[in-house]
PyMOL Python script that loads the backbone (N, CA, C, O; Angstrom):
from pymol import cmd

cmd.read_pdbstr("""\
ATOM      1  N   MET A   1       0.864  -1.185   0.000  1.00  0.00           N
ATOM      2  CA  MET A   1       0.000   0.000   0.000  1.00  0.00           C
ATOM      3  C   MET A   1       0.899   1.234   0.000  1.00  0.00           C
ATOM      4  O   MET A   1       1.687   1.435   0.924  1.00  0.00           O
ATOM      5  N   ASP A   2       0.778   2.061  -1.045  1.00  0.00           N
ATOM      6  CA  ASP A   2       1.622   3.244  -1.165  1.00  0.00           C
ATOM      7  C   ASP A   2       1.050   4.453  -0.446  1.00  0.00           C
ATOM      8  O   ASP A   2       1.805   5.291   0.047  1.00  0.00           O
ATOM      9  N   LYS A   3      -0.245   4.556  -0.379  1.00  0.00           N
ATOM     10  CA  LYS A   3      -0.890   5.726   0.223  1.00  0.00           C
ATOM     11  C   LYS A   3      -2.043   5.272   1.098  1.00  0.00           C
ATOM     12  O   LYS A   3      -2.493   4.129   1.027  1.00  0.00           O
ATOM     13  N   GLY A   4      -2.513   6.203   1.931  1.00  0.00           N
ATOM     14  CA  GLY A   4      -3.653   5.899   2.771  1.00  0.00           C
ATOM     15  C   GLY A   4      -3.253   5.109   4.004  1.00  0.00           C
ATOM     16  O   GLY A   4      -2.122   5.218   4.477  1.00  0.00           O
ATOM     17  N   PHE A   5      -4.156   4.335   4.514  1.00  0.00           N
ATOM     18  CA  PHE A   5      -3.907   3.543   5.708  1.00  0.00           C
ATOM     19  C   PHE A   5      -4.780   2.308   5.683  1.00  0.00           C
ATOM     20  O   PHE A   5      -5.743   2.219   4.922  1.00  0.00           O
ATOM     21  N   GLU A   6      -4.432   1.373   6.515  1.00  0.00           N
ATOM     22  CA  GLU A   6      -5.261   0.194   6.682  1.00  0.00           C
ATOM     23  C   GLU A   6      -5.138  -0.273   8.125  1.00  0.00           C
ATOM     24  O   GLU A   6      -4.145   0.008   8.797  1.00  0.00           O
ATOM     25  N   TYR A   7      -6.130  -0.970   8.581  1.00  0.00           N
ATOM     26  CA  TYR A   7      -6.109  -1.526   9.925  1.00  0.00           C
ATOM     27  C   TYR A   7      -7.015  -2.737   9.972  1.00  0.00           C
ATOM     28  O   TYR A   7      -7.853  -2.945   9.095  1.00  0.00           O
ATOM     29  N   THR A   8      -6.834  -3.513  10.990  1.00  0.00           N
ATOM     30  CA  THR A   8      -7.666  -4.705  11.154  1.00  0.00           C
ATOM     31  C   THR A   8      -8.380  -4.635  12.499  1.00  0.00           C
ATOM     32  O   THR A   8      -7.905  -4.011  13.448  1.00  0.00           O
ATOM     33  N   LEU A   9      -9.507  -5.279  12.550  1.00  0.00           N
ATOM     34  CA  LEU A   9     -10.281  -5.385  13.782  1.00  0.00           C
ATOM     35  C   LEU A   9     -10.479  -6.851  14.109  1.00  0.00           C
ATOM     36  O   LEU A   9     -10.611  -7.696  13.223  1.00  0.00           O
ATOM     37  N   GLU A  10     -10.495  -7.130  15.392  1.00  0.00           N
ATOM     38  CA  GLU A  10     -10.781  -8.489  15.828  1.00  0.00           C
ATOM     39  C   GLU A  10     -12.250  -8.790  15.560  1.00  0.00           C
ATOM     40  O   GLU A  10     -13.100  -7.904  15.646  1.00  0.00           O
ATOM     41  N   ASP A  11     -12.536 -10.029  15.237  1.00  0.00           N
ATOM     42  CA  ASP A  11     -13.911 -10.439  14.958  1.00  0.00           C
ATOM     43  C   ASP A  11     -14.851 -10.073  16.105  1.00  0.00           C
ATOM     44  O   ASP A  11     -15.998  -9.688  15.879  1.00  0.00           O
ATOM     45  N   GLU A  12     -14.357 -10.198  17.334  1.00  0.00           N
ATOM     46  CA  GLU A  12     -15.201  -9.899  18.500  1.00  0.00           C
ATOM     47  C   GLU A  12     -15.653  -8.446  18.494  1.00  0.00           C
ATOM     48  O   GLU A  12     -16.798  -8.156  18.842  1.00  0.00           O
ATOM     49  N   LYS A  13     -14.771  -7.527  18.105  1.00  0.00           N
ATOM     50  CA  LYS A  13     -15.114  -6.106  18.064  1.00  0.00           C
ATOM     51  C   LYS A  13     -16.179  -5.841  16.996  1.00  0.00           C
ATOM     52  O   LYS A  13     -17.090  -5.040  17.204  1.00  0.00           O
ATOM     53  N   ILE A  14     -16.056  -6.511  15.868  1.00  0.00           N
ATOM     54  CA  ILE A  14     -17.030  -6.350  14.796  1.00  0.00           C
ATOM     55  C   ILE A  14     -18.393  -6.876  15.241  1.00  0.00           C
ATOM     56  O   ILE A  14     -19.422  -6.252  14.981  1.00  0.00           O
ATOM     57  N   ILE A  15     -18.393  -8.014  15.905  1.00  0.00           N
ATOM     58  CA  ILE A  15     -19.643  -8.605  16.391  1.00  0.00           C
ATOM     59  C   ILE A  15     -20.286  -7.688  17.426  1.00  0.00           C
ATOM     60  O   ILE A  15     -21.502  -7.500  17.411  1.00  0.00           O
ATOM     61  N   GLU A  16     -19.476  -7.109  18.337  1.00  0.00           N
ATOM     62  CA  GLU A  16     -20.006  -6.168  19.334  1.00  0.00           C
ATOM     63  C   GLU A  16     -20.686  -4.989  18.640  1.00  0.00           C
ATOM     64  O   GLU A  16     -21.783  -4.583  19.022  1.00  0.00           O
ATOM     65  N   TYR A  17     -20.028  -4.449  17.627  1.00  0.00           N
ATOM     66  CA  TYR A  17     -20.576  -3.302  16.902  1.00  0.00           C
ATOM     67  C   TYR A  17     -21.878  -3.683  16.207  1.00  0.00           C
ATOM     68  O   TYR A  17     -22.834  -2.907  16.210  1.00  0.00           O
ATOM     69  N   MET A  18     -21.918  -4.859  15.619  1.00  0.00           N
ATOM     70  CA  MET A  18     -23.117  -5.301  14.910  1.00  0.00           C
ATOM     71  C   MET A  18     -24.317  -5.422  15.843  1.00  0.00           C
ATOM     72  O   MET A  18     -25.459  -5.294  15.404  1.00  0.00           O
ATOM     73  N   LYS A  19     -24.066  -5.665  17.118  1.00  0.00           N
ATOM     74  CA  LYS A  19     -25.147  -5.826  18.084  1.00  0.00           C
ATOM     75  C   LYS A  19     -25.754  -4.489  18.516  1.00  0.00           C
ATOM     76  O   LYS A  19     -26.851  -4.459  19.074  1.00  0.00           O
ATOM     77  N   LEU A  20     -25.049  -3.388  18.262  1.00  0.00           N
ATOM     78  CA  LEU A  20     -25.577  -2.079  18.640  1.00  0.00           C
ATOM     79  C   LEU A  20     -26.788  -1.725  17.789  1.00  0.00           C
ATOM     80  O   LEU A  20     -26.880  -2.105  16.622  1.00  0.00           O
ATOM     81  N   SER A  21     -27.702  -1.002  18.386  1.00  0.00           N
ATOM     82  CA  SER A  21     -28.854  -0.524  17.617  1.00  0.00           C
ATOM     83  C   SER A  21     -28.398   0.575  16.659  1.00  0.00           C
ATOM     84  O   SER A  21     -27.333   1.165  16.839  1.00  0.00           O
ATOM     85  N   THR A  22     -29.200   0.836  15.662  1.00  0.00           N
ATOM     86  CA  THR A  22     -28.890   1.911  14.724  1.00  0.00           C
ATOM     87  C   THR A  22     -28.758   3.232  15.464  1.00  0.00           C
ATOM     88  O   THR A  22     -27.873   4.032  15.161  1.00  0.00           O
ATOM     89  N   GLU A  23     -29.628   3.459  16.421  1.00  0.00           N
ATOM     90  CA  GLU A  23     -29.578   4.697  17.207  1.00  0.00           C
ATOM     91  C   GLU A  23     -28.250   4.813  17.955  1.00  0.00           C
ATOM     92  O   GLU A  23     -27.652   5.888  17.981  1.00  0.00           O
ATOM     93  N   ASP A  24     -27.785   3.730  18.557  1.00  0.00           N
ATOM     94  CA  ASP A  24     -26.512   3.753  19.285  1.00  0.00           C
ATOM     95  C   ASP A  24     -25.338   3.981  18.343  1.00  0.00           C
ATOM     96  O   ASP A  24     -24.398   4.700  18.679  1.00  0.00           O
ATOM     97  N   LYS A  25     -25.391   3.371  17.168  1.00  0.00           N
ATOM     98  CA  LYS A  25     -24.319   3.575  16.187  1.00  0.00           C
ATOM     99  C   LYS A  25     -24.259   5.030  15.741  1.00  0.00           C
ATOM    100  O   LYS A  25     -23.177   5.606  15.629  1.00  0.00           O
ATOM    101  N   LEU A  26     -25.418   5.619  15.489  1.00  0.00           N
ATOM    102  CA  LEU A  26     -25.455   7.019  15.068  1.00  0.00           C
ATOM    103  C   LEU A  26     -25.028   7.957  16.194  1.00  0.00           C
ATOM    104  O   LEU A  26     -24.368   8.967  15.949  1.00  0.00           O
ATOM    105  N   LYS A  27     -25.401   7.626  17.416  1.00  0.00           N
ATOM    106  CA  LYS A  27     -24.984   8.425  18.565  1.00  0.00           C
ATOM    107  C   LYS A  27     -23.467   8.384  18.703  1.00  0.00           C
ATOM    108  O   LYS A  27     -22.833   9.419  18.909  1.00  0.00           O
ATOM    109  N   TRP A  28     -22.886   7.194  18.592  1.00  0.00           N
ATOM    110  CA  TRP A  28     -21.439   7.032  18.670  1.00  0.00           C
ATOM    111  C   TRP A  28     -20.752   7.859  17.576  1.00  0.00           C
ATOM    112  O   TRP A  28     -19.777   8.559  17.847  1.00  0.00           O
ATOM    113  N   LEU A  29     -21.256   7.778  16.358  1.00  0.00           N
ATOM    114  CA  LEU A  29     -20.691   8.517  15.242  1.00  0.00           C
ATOM    115  C   LEU A  29     -20.778  10.026  15.479  1.00  0.00           C
ATOM    116  O   LEU A  29     -19.822  10.755  15.214  1.00  0.00           O
ATOM    117  N   ASP A  30     -21.903  10.480  15.969  1.00  0.00           N
ATOM    118  CA  ASP A  30     -22.089  11.893  16.263  1.00  0.00           C
ATOM    119  C   ASP A  30     -21.105  12.361  17.338  1.00  0.00           C
ATOM    120  O   ASP A  30     -20.534  13.446  17.225  1.00  0.00           O
ATOM    121  N   GLU A  31     -20.909  11.558  18.365  1.00  0.00           N
ATOM    122  CA  GLU A  31     -19.973  11.913  19.438  1.00  0.00           C
ATOM    123  C   GLU A  31     -18.536  11.979  18.925  1.00  0.00           C
ATOM    124  O   GLU A  31     -17.787  12.882  19.300  1.00  0.00           O
ATOM    125  N   ILE A  32     -18.149  11.041  18.080  1.00  0.00           N
ATOM    126  CA  ILE A  32     -16.797  11.043  17.509  1.00  0.00           C
ATOM    127  C   ILE A  32     -16.602  12.264  16.624  1.00  0.00           C
ATOM    128  O   ILE A  32     -15.563  12.920  16.696  1.00  0.00           O
ATOM    129  N   ASN A  33     -17.588  12.576  15.790  1.00  0.00           N
ATOM    130  CA  ASN A  33     -17.481  13.747  14.920  1.00  0.00           C
ATOM    131  C   ASN A  33     -17.385  15.043  15.721  1.00  0.00           C
ATOM    132  O   ASN A  33     -16.610  15.934  15.374  1.00  0.00           O
ATOM    133  N   GLU A  34     -18.161  15.145  16.776  1.00  0.00           N
ATOM    134  CA  GLU A  34     -18.118  16.332  17.634  1.00  0.00           C
ATOM    135  C   GLU A  34     -16.751  16.452  18.316  1.00  0.00           C
ATOM    136  O   GLU A  34     -16.174  17.537  18.380  1.00  0.00           O
ATOM    137  N   PHE A  35     -16.250  15.341  18.817  1.00  0.00           N
ATOM    138  CA  PHE A  35     -14.933  15.329  19.450  1.00  0.00           C
ATOM    139  C   PHE A  35     -13.864  15.796  18.465  1.00  0.00           C
ATOM    140  O   PHE A  35     -13.043  16.653  18.791  1.00  0.00           O
ATOM    141  N   ASN A  36     -13.878  15.230  17.264  1.00  0.00           N
ATOM    142  CA  ASN A  36     -12.892  15.618  16.247  1.00  0.00           C
ATOM    143  C   ASN A  36     -13.017  17.090  15.873  1.00  0.00           C
ATOM    144  O   ASN A  36     -12.011  17.773  15.675  1.00  0.00           O
ATOM    145  N   ARG A  37     -14.241  17.574  15.778  1.00  0.00           N
ATOM    146  CA  ARG A  37     -14.453  18.979  15.439  1.00  0.00           C
ATOM    147  C   ARG A  37     -13.820  19.891  16.480  1.00  0.00           C
ATOM    148  O   ARG A  37     -13.265  20.937  16.144  1.00  0.00           O
ATOM    149  N   ILE A  38     -13.904  19.494  17.739  1.00  0.00           N
ATOM    150  CA  ILE A  38     -13.388  20.316  18.833  1.00  0.00           C
ATOM    151  C   ILE A  38     -11.864  20.231  18.948  1.00  0.00           C
ATOM    152  O   ILE A  38     -11.202  21.258  19.101  1.00  0.00           O
ATOM    153  N   VAL A  39     -11.303  19.028  18.879  1.00  0.00           N
ATOM    154  CA  VAL A  39      -9.890  18.855  19.230  1.00  0.00           C
ATOM    155  C   VAL A  39      -8.916  18.957  18.067  1.00  0.00           C
ATOM    156  O   VAL A  39      -7.746  19.274  18.285  1.00  0.00           O
ATOM    157  N   LEU A  40      -9.356  18.700  16.841  1.00  0.00           N
ATOM    158  CA  LEU A  40      -8.415  18.737  15.721  1.00  0.00           C
ATOM    159  C   LEU A  40      -8.233  20.155  15.204  1.00  0.00           C
ATOM    160  O   LEU A  40      -9.191  20.919  15.081  1.00  0.00           O
ATOM    161  N   SER A  41      -6.987  20.490  14.905  1.00  0.00           N
ATOM    162  CA  SER A  41      -6.711  21.786  14.283  1.00  0.00           C
ATOM    163  C   SER A  41      -7.116  21.717  12.812  1.00  0.00           C
ATOM    164  O   SER A  41      -7.346  20.631  12.280  1.00  0.00           O
ATOM    165  N   ASN A  42      -7.201  22.856  12.165  1.00  0.00           N
ATOM    166  CA  ASN A  42      -7.536  22.870  10.741  1.00  0.00           C
ATOM    167  C   ASN A  42      -6.509  22.084   9.937  1.00  0.00           C
ATOM    168  O   ASN A  42      -6.862  21.382   8.989  1.00  0.00           O
ATOM    169  N   HIS A  43      -5.249  22.201  10.311  1.00  0.00           N
ATOM    170  CA  HIS A  43      -4.192  21.463   9.612  1.00  0.00           C
ATOM    171  C   HIS A  43      -4.397  19.958   9.767  1.00  0.00           C
ATOM    172  O   HIS A  43      -4.256  19.210   8.799  1.00  0.00           O
ATOM    173  N   GLU A  44      -4.727  19.517  10.965  1.00  0.00           N
ATOM    174  CA  GLU A  44      -4.972  18.094  11.205  1.00  0.00           C
ATOM    175  C   GLU A  44      -6.187  17.605  10.423  1.00  0.00           C
ATOM    176  O   GLU A  44      -6.187  16.484   9.914  1.00  0.00           O
ATOM    177  N   LYS A  45      -7.204  18.423  10.328  1.00  0.00           N
ATOM    178  CA  LYS A  45      -8.395  18.060   9.551  1.00  0.00           C
ATOM    179  C   LYS A  45      -8.053  17.939   8.070  1.00  0.00           C
ATOM    180  O   LYS A  45      -8.548  17.041   7.389  1.00  0.00           O
ATOM    181  N   GLU A  46      -7.202  18.844   7.565  1.00  0.00           N
ATOM    182  CA  GLU A  46      -6.775  18.765   6.166  1.00  0.00           C
ATOM    183  C   GLU A  46      -5.989  17.486   5.924  1.00  0.00           C
ATOM    184  O   GLU A  46      -6.199  16.809   4.918  1.00  0.00           O
ATOM    185  N   LEU A  47      -5.078  17.148   6.845  1.00  0.00           N
ATOM    186  CA  LEU A  47      -4.300  15.913   6.704  1.00  0.00           C
ATOM    187  C   LEU A  47      -5.199  14.682   6.739  1.00  0.00           C
ATOM    188  O   LEU A  47      -5.001  13.748   5.962  1.00  0.00           O
ATOM    189  N   ARG A  48      -6.189  14.674   7.634  1.00  0.00           N
ATOM    190  CA  ARG A  48      -7.131  13.559   7.717  1.00  0.00           C
ATOM    191  C   ARG A  48      -7.892  13.393   6.403  1.00  0.00           C
ATOM    192  O   ARG A  48      -8.083  12.274   5.925  1.00  0.00           O
ATOM    193  N   ASP A  49      -8.325  14.515   5.822  1.00  0.00           N
ATOM    194  CA  ASP A  49      -9.063  14.448   4.566  1.00  0.00           C
ATOM    195  C   ASP A  49      -8.187  13.943   3.428  1.00  0.00           C
ATOM    196  O   ASP A  49      -8.649  13.170   2.589  1.00  0.00           O
ATOM    197  N   LYS A  50      -6.927  14.371   3.391  1.00  0.00           N
ATOM    198  CA  LYS A  50      -6.002  13.877   2.365  1.00  0.00           C
ATOM    199  C   LYS A  50      -5.740  12.398   2.540  1.00  0.00           C
ATOM    200  O   LYS A  50      -5.638  11.657   1.562  1.00  0.00           O
ATOM    201  N   LEU A  51      -5.630  11.966   3.789  1.00  0.00           N
ATOM    202  CA  LEU A  51      -5.405  10.546   4.067  1.00  0.00           C
ATOM    203  C   LEU A  51      -6.602   9.731   3.603  1.00  0.00           C
ATOM    204  O   LEU A  51      -6.431   8.664   3.013  1.00  0.00           O
ATOM    205  N   ARG A  52      -7.804  10.214   3.859  1.00  0.00           N
ATOM    206  CA  ARG A  52      -9.015   9.508   3.435  1.00  0.00           C
ATOM    207  C   ARG A  52      -9.112   9.405   1.915  1.00  0.00           C
ATOM    208  O   ARG A  52      -9.636   8.427   1.383  1.00  0.00           O
ATOM    209  N   LYS A  53      -8.600  10.433   1.217  1.00  0.00           N
ATOM    210  CA  LYS A  53      -8.650  10.451  -0.246  1.00  0.00           C
ATOM    211  C   LYS A  53      -7.440   9.739  -0.855  1.00  0.00           C
ATOM    212  O   LYS A  53      -7.280   9.714  -2.075  1.00  0.00           O
ATOM    213  N   CYS A  54      -6.587   9.161   0.000  1.00  0.00           N
ATOM    214  CA  CYS A  54      -5.352   8.471  -0.442  1.00  0.00           C
ATOM    215  C   CYS A  54      -4.432   9.415  -1.211  1.00  0.00           C
ATOM    216  O   CYS A  54      -3.748   9.002  -2.147  1.00  0.00           O
ATOM    217  N   GLU A  55      -4.423  10.667  -0.812  1.00  0.00           N
ATOM    218  CA  GLU A  55      -3.521  11.635  -1.426  1.00  0.00           C
ATOM    219  C   GLU A  55      -2.151  11.623  -0.723  1.00  0.00           C
ATOM    220  O   GLU A  55      -1.160  12.110  -1.268  1.00  0.00           O
ATOM    221  N   ILE A  56      -2.116  11.078   0.454  1.00  0.00           N
ATOM    222  CA  ILE A  56      -0.837  10.947   1.172  1.00  0.00           C
ATOM    223  C   ILE A  56      -0.714   9.535   1.701  1.00  0.00           C
ATOM    224  O   ILE A  56       0.284   9.200   2.338  1.00  0.00           O
TER     225      ILE A  56
END
""", "prot")
cmd.dss("prot")
cmd.show_as("cartoon", "prot")
cmd.util.cbc("prot")
cmd.orient("prot")
């Protein structure tokens, strides 16, 4: 892999996530997005977006 990132999850973690209700999954996502909005600098947000687009 030349760009971007990859990671693996244990099957148990995936199964735990699958057991969450849709509401809980959306709540978790909303909390993570809010946290990132507060703590990441604009530069860090730009780097994250480039990483997601496999530009770096």
